[in-house]
N, C-alpha and C positions, 0 to 999 in steps of 0.2 A: 435704252438709256445708257446702261453701263458700258464702259469702255475697257480695253485690256490692261490700261494702267493700274498699279497698285493705289489704292485710296487708303486714307486714315480714317478709322472709325473708332469710336469710343463705347466701351460696354459698361454698364452701370446697373447694379441693383438698387431699385428705388425702395422707397419706405413701404410701399403697399406689396412688396414682394416680387413685382414684376421686373424682368430684365430688359433693359432697353439698349438698343444699338442705334447710335446717331452718327450720322456723317457730317453733320453741320451744313449740309446742303439745303435742309429745310428750315434753317433759322429764320429765314424771312418770310416764311410761310406760317400763316396762324395755326397753332396746333390744337385750337379747340374750336367746337362748333362745326357746322356744315360748311366746311370751306370748299369754294367753287374751284380752287387752285389745287387740291390734293387728289390724287389717284389712290384708291384705298383697296386692298386685298386681304380678305380674311383667309388665313391658312392654318395648317395644324398648329395649335398652341400658340398663335401669334397673329397680330395684324400689322401688315406691312403698308408703309405710305411713301408716295413719291410726290415731289413737287411738279405738277404739270408744267407749270411756267418757268421752272428752274432749269439749270444746266443739267445735262444727263449725267447719270451715275446711278449708284446702289441707293436701295431704299432706307428708311429708318423702319426700326421694328420694335413694337411693344410686345414681349414675349411673356404669356402667363402660364405656359407649361413647357418648361425647358426640355424635358423628356420626349415630349411629342415633336417639338421644333428640331430636334437633332436629326430628324430623317432628311431635313432639307436645307439646314443652315449652311453647310459646307457646299452645296451646289448653288447657293446664291452668293454668299460672301467669302467662302474659302475656309481652309482649315483652322486657319489661326483665330478667326472670329469665332467658329464653332466650339473651339477650345476654350476661349475666354468666356463664352457664354455658359458653357458647362461648369466652368470654375465659379461663376457668379451664382449659378443654380445650386451648386454644392455649399457655397457660403450659406445661401438662404435655407437649405434643408437642413444644414447643421445648427442653425440658430445662431451662428456666430455673429460678432459685432462688426461694426464698420470697418472695413479693411481695404485692401487695393487689390484688384484682380490684374495679375501680371499678364503681359503679353504672350507668355508661354502657356497660359492656362493655369498657373498656380495661384494660390491665395496666400497672403500673408497671415500668420498666426495672430488671433485677436482674442480677447477675454471678456469683453463687454457684450450684453445683449444687443441685438440690431434695434438702433434708434435713429440712424441716419442713413442716406444712401450709401451703397458701396460703389466707389468710383474707380475708374481705370485710366491708366495712360493710354493714349492712342496706339491702336494695333493696326497692322496691315491687313487690309481686306482686299481681295481680288475676286472680279466677277467670275462666278462659276459658271457652269454649264447651262443653268436655267435662269440666269440673272437677266438675259435679254427677253426671254419668252415670259417670265413673270412680270416684267415692266410693261411689255405690250398688253398682256391680259388685264393688268390694272387699268392701262389707259383705256382700253376697249370698254370696260365696264364705267369708267368715268364718261367717255363719249355717250354711252347709252343713257346716261342720267343727265349730264349737263350740257351736252351739245347745243349751242345757241341758234337753233332752227329758226329762220325768220324771212318771211316773205318780203316784208318791209325792208330789212336790211341787205337782202339778196344772198342769204346764207342758206343753202338747201338743207333739207332734213336728210339724216342717214337712214337708209332703208333698214328698219329694226330687225326684219328677218334675216336679211343678208348679214348684218353685223352680228346677229345672234349666232349664226352658223360658224362664222369665223372665231367668235369667242368660244364655240363648243370645240372647235379644232384646237385652239390654244389651251383650253382646259384639259384636253386629253394630252397635250403635250406636256403640261405641267403636273401630271398626276402625282409626281413625288411630294408636291407641296401640300397634298391633302392627305387625310386619313378617314376612318370610318366614322368618327365622332361628328354628331349632327349639329355643329356649331360653325359651319363654313358655308355660307349662302352661295359662294362662288364656285363649288366643288364638282357639280353635277353636270358633266358634259352631256350624257344621255338625255337629261330634262332639257338642256338647251336645244338639242336637235329636235326633240319632239315638239317643243313649243314654237319652233321657227322652221319647221319642215316645210311650210308653204314656199319658202324661197329656193327649195332644192331643185326644182324644175329649171327656173331661170338661171340658177348657178351652174347647172349641168350644161346648159346650152352656152353659157358664157365659156366654160371650160373647154368645150368641145371647139369652139371658134376662135379662141385666143390665138394669136400669131406665134408660132413655135419660137422659142428661145427668149422671148422678152421677160422682164421682171414680173410682169402681171401674170403671164402664163405660168411661171414657175410658182408663183404664190398661189394660184388657182388650183394647180396640181397638188401641191403640198395640203391645202384646205380640204380638197373633196377626198384625198386618200386618208387623212386623218379623221374626217367625219365618218368615212365607211368603216375604218377600223374601230372607233369608239361606238358606232351603232351596231357592229357586228358582235363586240365584246359584251354590250348591254343586252343583246337579244332582241334590238328594236326592229320592225319590220314595217312593210307598207310599199305602195306601188312606187313611190319616189326613191326609196332606198334600194329596192330591188333593181330598178333602172340604173341608179348610180352604180351599183355593184357590177351589172352586167356591162356598162360602158368601160369600167375599169378593167374587166376581165379581158374584154375585146382588145383595148389599147395594149394591155399587157402581152397578149398573144402575139400582136404585130411587132412587139419591141419598141414601139414609140408611143409615148405618153402625149396627151394633148399640150403639154408644155414643152414639147421637143426634145425631152430627155430620154435617152434609150434605157431599156431595162434588160438584164441578161436573161435570154430565153433560148431554149433549143430551136434550131431552125426546124420547120417541118420536113418530113420525108417528101422527096419528089415523086411525082405520079408514076406508077408503074403500068407498063402495057397489060399486065395481069390483073390489074384491078377490075372488079365487077362494075359495069355501069350502074348509075343510080336508077332505081325503080321509076317508072313513068308515073305521073300523076294519075289517081284513081278517082272515079266518081264517088267512090265510097269512102275517101279520106274525110276526115273531120275539119270543117272550116276553119280557118286560122283565126286568131283573136283580132278583133278590130283595132286599128292603131291608136296607139297611146300618145298623149302629148309629151311623154317622157322618152318615146322611142327615138333611137339615133337615126337621123336621116341618111340615106344612102349616099354614098360617095364622100367627098370632102365637105366638112361644114361649111356653110356659107357664113361670111361675116355678119356679126349681130349688133345692132344699135344697142349699147349697153345703157345708154340714158333711157331709151325707150323700154328696155327690158325691166328696169327697176324704178321707173318714173312713178312718183307719187301723185295722184291726180287731184288737181284742186279746181275750184270754180274761181272765175275772175273776182277779184275783191272789190265788192261794191262800195265799201265804206273805208275811206282812207283815214288814218290816224289824224287826229285834229280836227275832224269833221263830225262831231257828235250829232246825234238826231234828238232835238229836244221838243217835246209835245206842249207847245204853248208857253206863255210866261215871259217875263221880262228878264233877260240875262243878267245876272249879278256878276258872276265871275266864271272863268274856265281855265283849265291848266291840263298839265300831264301828271299821271300818278306815278307810283314807284313800282316797277316790274322786278320783284325779288324772285328769282327762280326757284329759290328754296322752299317757297310756301305753297308750291302746287306740283302735281306729277309732270313728267316730260310729256309733251304731246297735247298739252292743253291750251297754251297761250303762245302766240308769236313772241320771240324772245326779244324783240326791238325795244329800244329804251322808251320809244314814243308809242308803244302798243296800248298804253292805258291813258285814256283821256276822260276828263269829267267836266260837267257844266252845272253850275248852280244857278237857279232861277226863281224869281218871285212869281207865285202863282196865286192870285188874290192876296190874302193876308198872310198866306203861308209861304214856306221856303221848301224848295224841292231840289234834290241833287240827282243827277243821271250820269251813270258810269258806263262808258264803252270800252271794251278790250277786243282788239283784234285777236281771233281765235287762230290756233295752229291748224294746218291743213288737216291733221288727222283728230282733232278735238271731238270728244263724243258729243252726240246730238241729244241723247237722252240720258237718264240716269244721274251721275255725279253733277252736281251744281257748284260752281264758283261762287264766291261772295267778294264783294268789295268791303273794305274796312275804312271808314270815313271818319277823321279827326277834324273837328271844327274849333279853332283857336286854342287848341291844345287840350280840349275837353275830352271826356270819355269817348270811345269809338262806337260808331253806329255800323251795324251789320247790313249791307244792302244785297240781297240774294241776286245773282245773275243768271240768266237764261241763255242758251244758244239761240241766235237768230241768224240764219245764213252764216256768214263769216265773222260774226261778232258776238261776244258775250255782253249781255246789256242788262241793265236794271235801273230802277229809280226808287226813291224813298223820300218822304217828307223829313226834313231835319230842321233843328232850331239854329238859325243863323243870326246873330245880333245885328240890328241895323246900323249901329254906330261904328262907322269906319269900315274899310275893306276887310272881309274875312281872311283868316288865315286857314287854308284847307289842305289837309294831307289825305291822299287817298292810296291805299295798297290793294292787292288782290290776293286771294289764299283759297284752298280748298279746305273747308271745314273738317277736322279730323285728321288731315294730312299736315298741316301747318305745324311746325315744331314749336313745343311749349316755350314760353319766354324762359330765358336762362342768362344768368351772369356771364356765363362762358361763350354764349352765342353772339358773336359780334355783328353788327348789321353788315348787310352785302352793299357794297358801294357801286356806283357806277363804273368807277375806276377798275374794280375787280372784274365787272361784266364786260367792259371795253377790252381789257387784256385777254379775256376768254374769246371774244369775238375775233380779235386780232390773230390769235392762236388758230382758231377755226379757218380763217382766210388763208393763213399761211399754209396750212395742211392741205386745203383744197387745191390752191395754186400748185403744190407739189404733185399732189395726186394727178392733176390734169396734165402737168409736164412729163410725168412719168419718167424720171431720170433713171439711170442704171443704179443698181443697188450698190450701197456704199460698203463699209465694213460690216461684217456680221455683227459686231458690237453694237451697231447703230439700230439694230432690229426695230426698237420700239418707234423709232422715227419714221419707219416706212409706211405709206398710207394703208389704211385698211381697204379691203375691197369695197366696203359701203362708201368709203371717201372717193374712190375711183369712180363708181356709179354715180354718186351725187355730183362730182366735177362734170361729168359728161351730161348729165340733166341740166346743169346750170348754163352750159355752152349752148343747149338747144332751146331753154325757155327764156321767156322774157322776165328775168328776175331784176 
């Protein structure tokens, strides 16, 4: 996201004692609630946020521990902002009154106790060495939570294990952002590798087969080497990691990586006529280990079908949105519900706007509502159960439990629907216990918000499919994730 140009940032001490760094870029993005359009990263002593839909640039920061944050501030914002933050923190620690933090890091003398925010004139902020990687890491975590995967909309899902491994590599790159205090959920590269090691085999095959010199090959090479370094430092082991390490060592010995970049190695000594010939095979030799799916094939790696390598299997969708199944009765009304992604975990529901449908019917003297929700390809069959929240004519909500049936979450319940006039029915879906509590700061998610995220996903997939050459290093966060490249290949092959 960040560019090499200097930006103007404002550093302020808030009434609650936090120090805030704002760039003004996120002014149009809601600052409260679970916003779909903000990428968030918890780091040492602070929380960083980027507007996903906004222009590229530096993040906003809410710093609750200035001392801890000093280890990374200069690597994200540059020295001037780091000095201004330290000055604001000094004002807070001294219990001084509201004053101004100067651009040079000095604070004006004041005499009254702190009763108002300490504000500052804009200071120069220049993207540091970690600015691009931090932005990319935050965007990757955003994609893991908010990516609008939809069979109905033709937006393929991102393979979660492949995305998780790239996030592990980025986390390892951004080690300076984190410390040992256990308040940073995004800080553990080793845990990400362990959780997503199922993709190590396919990732290794892709890395071996990637055409040398391409942008994707270079990215693959960076990711696999960072994963190896992070796993080695954390003491992780396993067949997949041993295969990865052995492959890297073999490529290193030949002086040529899978990405086509050379590494400085000493050339091997030429054979000598005085060398002893190798021993012939003996019947008493121990048998070799059986081949492993992680073994490197002899000779040059054949091209791989990336879409097939990471394809998420799905059944044909037998139930199209808008065609609810009603068990008897006279239909009174039918319509589409609200699909608010914030109310359930990723991977439960197709993200399309028309994924939620309902039908109200008269069954004898009673009234019944049936809700059908198109399930995500990876939705769980058992265990957690979704629920529909039904409002009739603005009355109290009725909860309708939903069970997974093939590719649909479905459920029905008897409800009171007045006979006078057409009913006004609103239906939403949620996972009980996951749904955020009602809050005055939690603004409703609108279709406009969700459409903007869908448009962003389509743009990123189109870029991933085109695979243009890399732009400036400062545009790092814009480059496609490996999971997006794999998803775009899947889209080209499947009937979305």
